[in-house]
C-alpha positions in Angstrom: 106.5 127.7 90.9 105.3 128.3 93.9 104.4 131.7 95.9 107.3 133.3 97.4 105.1 135.1 100.6 103.6 131.4 100.6 103.0 131.9 105.1 104.5 128.6 106.4 105.1 129.6 109.2 104.2 126.9 112.8 103.9 124.4 109.7 106.1 120.8 110.2 106.1 118.5 107.7 106.2 114.4 109.4 108.1 113.0 106.6 108.8 108.8 107.5 110.9 107.1 105.6 112.4 103.2 105.0 115.4 102.7 103.3 114.8 105.7 100.8 118.0 106.7 99.9 117.6 107.9 96.3 114.0 110.0 97.3 115.1 111.6 100.8 117.6 114.5 99.6 115.3 115.7 97.6 112.1 116.0 99.2 113.0 117.4 102.6 115.3 119.3 100.8 111.9 120.6 98.8 110.0 121.3 101.5 112.5 123.5 103.4 113.2 125.5 99.8 109.6 126.9 101.1 110.3 127.8 104.7 108.5 124.5 106.1 110.3 122.5 109.0 110.1 118.9 108.1 111.0 116.1 110.9 112.3 113.1 109.0 111.5 109.8 111.0 113.7 108.1 109.4 112.5 104.7 110.8 115.6 101.5 110.8 116.8 102.9 107.0 119.5 100.0 106.1 120.7 101.8 103.4 122.1 105.6 103.6 118.6 107.3 104.1 120.7 108.4 107.2 122.9 110.0 105.9 121.3 111.4 103.2 119.3 112.9 105.4 122.3 114.8 108.0 124.0 116.1 104.3 120.3 117.9 104.1 119.6 118.8 108.0 123.2 120.7 107.4 121.8 122.8 104.4 119.0 123.4 106.5 120.0 123.3 110.2 116.9 125.2 111.3 113.9 123.8 108.9 114.8 120.2 109.3 114.8 118.5 111.8 116.1 113.7 112.2 114.7 111.5 114.3 115.8 107.6 114.1 114.1 104.2 115.4 117.3 101.8 116.0 115.4 98.9 114.3 112.1 99.7 111.9 108.8 99.7 113.5 106.0 100.5 111.2 104.2 103.9 108.7 102.6 104.8 111.9 105.1 104.6 115.0 107.0 106.8 112.6 104.1 108.9 111.8 103.9 108.6 115.8 107.3 109.4 116.6 107.1 112.3 113.8 104.0 114.3 115.2 105.8 113.8 119.0 108.6 116.1 118.0 106.5 117.7 115.7 104.5 119.1 118.6 108.1 119.4 120.8 109.3 122.1 118.7 105.9 123.9 118.7 104.1 122.8 115.4 101.0 124.6 114.8 99.8 123.1 112.0 101.5 119.4 110.6 101.3 117.4 107.6 101.9 114.0 107.0 104.0 113.7 103.9 105.4 110.3 101.8 110.1 110.7 101.2 109.4 108.3 97.5 109.0 111.7 95.9 104.6 110.6 95.2 104.2 113.6 96.5 103.9 117.5 94.8 105.8 120.1 97.1 103.0 122.9 95.8 100.4 120.5 97.7 101.3 121.1 101.0 99.8 125.2 100.9 96.1 123.2 99.5 95.7 120.7 102.0 96.9 123.3 104.7 95.1 126.5 103.6 91.3 125.1 104.8 93.2 124.9 108.5 94.0 128.1 108.3 90.8 129.5 107.0 89.4 127.7 109.6 86.8 126.0 107.3 88.3 122.3 108.1 90.5 120.5 111.6 91.9 117.5 108.9 92.7 118.1 105.7 93.3 114.3 103.1 94.5 115.6 99.6 93.1 113.7 97.4 94.3 112.0 94.7 92.8 111.3 91.1 92.2 107.9 90.7 91.3 108.7 87.4 95.3 108.8 86.2 95.8 105.8 89.4 97.4 102.6 87.8 94.5 99.7 87.8 96.2 97.6 90.1 96.7 100.5 93.1 93.7 101.9 91.6 91.8 98.1 92.6 92.8 98.2 96.1 91.9 101.7 97.3 88.3 101.9 95.8 88.4 98.7 97.9 90.2 100.5 101.3 87.5 103.2 100.2 84.9 101.3 100.1 85.6 98.7 103.2 86.4 102.0 105.5 82.8 103.3 104.2 81.3 99.6 105.6 83.3 99.8 109.0 83.9 103.4 110.0 80.1 104.7 107.8 83.2 107.7 106.6 82.6 108.2 102.8 86.1 109.5 101.7 87.6 109.8 98.1 90.8 108.5 99.7 91.5 107.2 102.5 95.2 105.6 102.1 97.0 108.3 101.1 99.8 110.2 102.7 99.4 113.7 102.5 97.6 114.8 105.3 96.9 117.8 107.1 95.8 119.0 110.7 96.1 121.2 113.0 98.0 120.9 115.8 94.2 120.5 118.6 93.2 118.1 116.2 96.3 116.2 115.8 96.5 115.6 119.8 92.9 114.1 120.0 94.4 111.3 117.2 95.3 108.0 119.0 97.5 105.7 116.5 97.6 102.8 117.6 98.6 100.3 114.0 102.1 100.2 113.7 101.8 99.4 109.8 100.5 100.7 106.7 96.9 100.6 109.0 97.9 104.1 110.5 95.3 105.4 107.2 92.2 104.2 108.1 93.5 104.4 111.3 93.0 108.0 111.1 89.8 107.9 109.0 88.2 106.1 112.5 90.1 108.6 114.8 88.3 111.7 113.0 85.7 109.8 113.2 85.0 109.3 117.7 86.1 113.1 117.9 83.6 114.8 115.5 87.3 116.3 114.0 85.2 118.5 110.5 87.0 116.7 107.5 87.8 118.4 103.7 89.1 116.7 101.2 91.0 118.8 98.7 92.7 116.8 94.6 96.1 116.7 94.9 98.9 114.8 92.2 99.8 112.4 92.3 104.2 112.0 91.1 104.2 108.2 89.8 107.4 105.8 89.2 108.3 102.4 89.4 109.2 103.2 93.2 106.1 104.4 94.4 103.8 102.5 92.4 105.3 99.1 94.4 104.4 100.4 97.6 101.4 101.2 99.7 98.9 98.1 99.9 99.2 95.6 98.9 96.7 92.6 99.1 98.3 91.1 102.2 97.6 94.5 104.3 94.6 94.9 103.0 93.7 92.3 104.5 95.0 93.2 107.4 93.2 96.4 108.0 89.9 94.9 107.6 90.9 92.5 110.1 91.9 94.9 112.6 88.9 97.6 111.4 87.1 94.3 111.5 87.9 94.2 115.5 87.4 97.2 116.3 83.7 97.6 115.2 83.4 95.7 119.2 85.6 97.9 120.5 85.0 99.3 123.7 
């Protein structure tokens, strides 16, 4: 049960969605019901994601905003579009939040708390690896190790989709990657801009759908190549 006096002022959730017709309405309506603002980025979905999101927007016209890509451009591009929209709507804090139902809405307040208290500029919601499916545990452990090797940043969960930023911190981050590589890119940008980072433990809801999404071997290899090229970036 959530706190009825939860401080939602200026908090915008950036929710990228690609073919998430089964979960998108539930996710964005739960967020809007708490009083938060939602920027749903429909990333070229070919199913009813946009139609379902529009129905949700009709229920919460003051809380839900929708922007769309004509074609699927990737997670990084969707987050960048969402950030621009949130900034234009006057966001004070931005939170990235997956649309597949894997995140717990109660954790929004948890990742925003250190920002509002001035203790950090960026917060990453770290998933407990102990209850993570074996294959995802291995993939994310490898990505954490690569992040440490290439970017010299030791984090508990480099690939988490739940992150929170002050708007000033978000404005300093330059997103280039259009795909899943954006997760590691965030870590690089946090380091390069000397942003104060904190990690808090969050709850993750695992379903058959969510277990098949995220970083796989091929995506991981591409991210590693991008990290290697970053070593020579001016």
